[in-house]
C-alpha positions as CSV (number, residue, x, y, z in Angstrom):
1,M,186.3,-12.2,269.7
2,N,182.5,-12.1,269.9
3,E,182.3,-15.8,269.0
4,F,183.9,-16.7,272.3
5,T,181.6,-15.8,275.2
6,I,181.7,-17.1,278.7
7,G,178.5,-17.7,280.5
8,V,178.4,-18.1,284.3
9,L,175.6,-19.6,286.4
10,G,176.5,-17.8,289.7
11,G,174.8,-16.7,292.9
12,M,175.6,-19.9,294.7
13,G,176.8,-17.8,296.6
14,T,177.2,-14.2,295.6
15,Y,180.7,-13.6,297.1
16,A,182.1,-16.7,295.5
17,T,180.8,-15.3,292.2
18,I,182.4,-11.9,292.8
19,N,185.7,-13.7,293.5
20,M,185.4,-15.7,290.3
21,F,184.8,-12.4,288.3
22,K,187.9,-11.0,289.8
23,Q,189.8,-14.1,288.8
24,Y,188.5,-13.7,285.3
25,A,189.8,-10.1,285.2
26,D,193.2,-11.2,286.6
27,V,193.6,-14.2,284.2
28,F,192.4,-12.4,281.1
29,K,194.9,-9.6,281.4
30,A,194.3,-6.8,278.9
31,E,195.6,-3.3,278.0
32,K,192.2,-2.5,276.4
33,E,189.0,-3.9,277.7
34,W,188.0,-5.3,274.3
35,E,190.9,-7.7,274.5
36,R,189.0,-9.8,277.0
37,P,186.2,-12.1,276.0
38,R,182.6,-11.2,276.8
39,I,181.3,-12.7,280.0
40,I,177.6,-13.0,281.0
41,I,176.9,-13.7,284.6
42,D,173.5,-14.8,285.9
43,N,173.8,-14.4,289.7
44,R,170.8,-16.6,290.4
45,C,170.8,-16.5,294.1
46,T,167.1,-17.5,294.3
47,M,167.9,-21.2,293.7
48,P,167.3,-23.7,296.4
49,S,170.2,-25.2,298.3
50,R,172.2,-27.6,296.2
51,V,173.5,-29.4,299.3
52,R,170.0,-29.9,300.8
53,A,168.7,-31.0,297.4
54,F,171.4,-33.8,297.3
55,L,171.3,-34.8,300.9
56,Y,167.6,-34.6,301.7
57,K,166.0,-34.6,298.2
58,E,164.7,-31.1,299.1
59,N,163.3,-28.9,296.2
60,V,165.2,-31.0,293.6
61,D,162.7,-30.3,290.8
62,E,162.7,-26.6,291.5
63,L,166.5,-26.5,291.6
64,I,166.9,-28.4,288.3
65,S,164.2,-26.2,286.7
66,E,166.0,-23.0,287.7
67,M,169.4,-24.4,286.6
68,F,167.9,-25.4,283.3
69,E,166.3,-22.0,282.8
70,S,169.5,-20.1,283.6
71,M,171.7,-22.3,281.4
72,Q,169.3,-22.0,278.5
73,Y,169.3,-18.3,279.0
74,L,173.1,-18.1,278.9
75,M,173.1,-20.3,275.8
76,D,170.5,-18.2,274.1
77,A,172.4,-15.0,275.0
78,G,175.4,-16.4,273.1
79,A,177.5,-18.2,275.7
80,T,179.8,-20.6,273.9
81,R,181.3,-21.9,277.2
82,I,179.5,-22.2,280.5
83,I,180.8,-22.4,284.0
84,L,178.8,-23.4,287.1
85,A,180.2,-21.3,290.0
86,C,179.3,-24.1,292.5
87,N,180.9,-27.5,292.9
88,T,177.7,-29.1,294.4
89,S,175.6,-28.0,291.5
90,H,177.6,-30.3,289.2
91,L,175.8,-33.3,290.9
92,F,172.7,-32.2,288.9
93,L,174.2,-31.9,285.5
94,P,173.0,-35.3,284.2
95,Q,169.4,-34.1,284.7
96,I,170.2,-30.9,282.9
97,Y,171.8,-32.7,280.0
98,D,168.7,-34.8,279.6
99,K,166.8,-31.6,279.0
100,I,169.5,-29.9,276.8
101,P,172.0,-32.4,275.4
102,Q,173.9,-29.8,273.5
103,L,174.9,-28.1,276.8
104,K,177.3,-30.9,277.5
105,D,179.8,-29.6,274.9
106,R,179.6,-26.1,276.3
107,V,180.0,-26.7,280.0
108,V,183.4,-26.5,281.5
109,N,183.1,-29.1,284.3
110,I,185.2,-27.6,287.1
111,I,185.5,-30.9,288.9
112,D,186.7,-32.9,285.9
113,N,189.1,-30.1,285.0
114,C,190.5,-30.0,288.5
115,V,191.1,-33.7,288.6
116,E,192.9,-33.5,285.2
117,E,195.2,-30.8,286.5
118,I,196.0,-32.9,289.6
119,K,196.7,-35.9,287.4
120,K,199.1,-33.8,285.2
121,Q,201.1,-32.9,288.3
122,S,201.6,-36.6,289.3
123,V,200.2,-35.9,292.7
124,K,199.5,-39.1,294.6
125,S,197.2,-37.9,297.4
126,V,195.0,-34.8,298.0
127,Y,192.8,-33.6,300.8
128,L,189.3,-32.5,299.8
129,L,187.5,-29.7,301.5
130,G,183.9,-29.1,300.5
131,S,180.3,-29.1,301.4
132,E,178.7,-32.2,302.9
133,G,177.0,-32.8,299.6
134,I,180.2,-32.8,297.6
135,I,182.0,-35.1,300.1
136,Q,179.1,-37.6,300.5
137,S,178.4,-37.7,296.8
138,R,182.0,-39.1,296.2
139,I,182.1,-37.2,292.9
140,Y,185.7,-36.1,293.6
141,Q,186.8,-39.3,295.4
142,D,185.6,-41.6,292.5
143,N,187.0,-39.3,289.9
144,L,190.4,-39.2,291.6
145,L,190.4,-42.9,292.3
146,N,189.9,-43.5,288.5
147,S,193.2,-41.7,288.1
148,K,194.8,-43.7,290.9
149,I,195.0,-40.6,293.2
150,E,194.1,-41.0,296.9
151,C,191.4,-38.6,298.1
152,I,191.4,-37.9,301.9
153,T,188.2,-36.4,303.3
154,P,187.4,-34.6,306.5
155,L,186.0,-36.6,309.5
156,P,182.2,-36.2,309.9
157,E,182.7,-34.2,313.0
158,E,184.7,-31.7,310.9
159,Y,181.8,-31.0,308.6
160,I,180.5,-28.3,310.9
161,L,183.8,-26.6,310.8
162,I,183.8,-26.5,307.0
163,R,180.2,-25.3,307.0
164,N,181.1,-22.5,309.4
165,C,183.8,-21.4,306.9
166,I,181.4,-21.5,304.0
167,E,178.7,-19.6,305.8
168,A,181.2,-16.9,306.9
169,V,181.9,-16.2,303.2
170,K,178.2,-16.3,302.2
171,Q,177.4,-13.8,305.0
172,N,180.7,-11.8,304.5
173,K,181.4,-12.0,308.2
174,Y,184.8,-13.0,309.4
175,N,186.6,-13.3,312.7
176,H,189.6,-14.9,314.3
177,D,187.9,-18.2,314.9
178,I,187.1,-18.5,311.2
179,K,190.7,-17.8,310.3
180,E,192.0,-20.4,312.7
181,T,189.4,-22.9,311.6
182,F,190.2,-22.5,308.0
183,L,194.0,-22.6,308.5
184,G,193.6,-25.7,310.7
185,L,191.8,-27.5,307.9
186,V,193.7,-26.4,304.9
187,N,197.1,-27.0,306.4
188,K,196.5,-30.6,307.4
189,Y,198.1,-32.0,304.3
190,D,200.5,-31.1,301.5
191,A,197.9,-30.9,298.8
192,C,194.3,-29.7,299.1
193,V,191.3,-29.2,296.8
194,L,189.1,-26.3,297.7
195,G,186.0,-28.1,296.7
196,C,183.5,-25.3,297.5
197,T,183.7,-22.0,295.7
198,E,183.4,-20.1,298.9
199,L,186.7,-21.5,300.2
200,P,189.0,-19.7,297.7
201,V,187.7,-16.4,299.2
202,L,189.2,-17.5,302.5
203,Y,192.3,-18.7,300.8
204,E,192.8,-15.2,299.3
205,M,192.3,-13.6,302.7
206,Y,194.6,-15.9,304.7
207,K,197.1,-17.1,302.0
208,D,200.1,-15.6,303.8
209,D,199.5,-18.1,306.6
210,I,198.9,-21.2,304.5
211,L,201.5,-23.9,304.7
212,C,199.9,-26.4,302.3
213,E,202.2,-26.7,299.3
214,K,199.6,-27.4,296.6
215,I,196.2,-25.7,296.6
216,Y,193.7,-26.5,293.9
217,D,190.9,-24.1,293.2
218,P,188.6,-25.8,290.6
219,L,187.0,-22.6,289.5
220,Y,190.3,-20.8,289.0
221,L,191.7,-23.8,287.1
222,S,188.7,-23.7,284.7
223,I,189.2,-20.0,284.0
224,I,192.8,-20.8,283.2
225,K,191.5,-23.5,280.8
226,L,189.2,-20.9,279.2
227,K,192.1,-18.5,278.8
228,E,194.0,-21.2,276.9
229,E,191.1,-21.9,274.6
230,Y,190.6,-18.2,274.0
231,D,194.3,-17.6,273.2
232,A,194.2,-20.6,270.7
233,I,191.5,-18.9,268.6
234,R,192.7,-15.4,268.6
């Protein structure tokens, strides 16, 4: 099915992108490799920090320029559907759409898709774990509120704990403290959104000790959506 090609803007960070690629392989099960759709990954780890760009307006033009270039590259390479493997990067999509309006129909917005899934399950309240940028932007909170879903966020003094978890994945360095920190955060409520693409890596590592009943991984849910689209045209 060459007309269905997935493009991924990754490298934000690399281990999160690796985990996403594994999810793609697991979701698109196949006896023969050619039964899966083509996937093109641009692991653009050279991009400036998305969080710092949002919080401090640091290197915003450079970030948008690199995102624009990579997404244009993916589209030119034949990508019919595009995923950004970073929640915080979605805050800059409006500027990208100003440059390439036709991209809007190709991007699978992992935040919007996650909220839709939560809404389908009639969940009344969820806990959001994510970067300071994603939390302070209110992109999840406002989206969930529009669907009459309460969004609980970490206390400001807990931001450093989430940041430590995210950095552990980026550096591929884990210890007992990271495990206990992550479990302490994710097990606080019955439903939790892993609103940073590093956090599902920790979930996979420690899932046997997770008590939270409903875990939402926006990137994984978007891969499921793509699988449904792919099956519909086969």
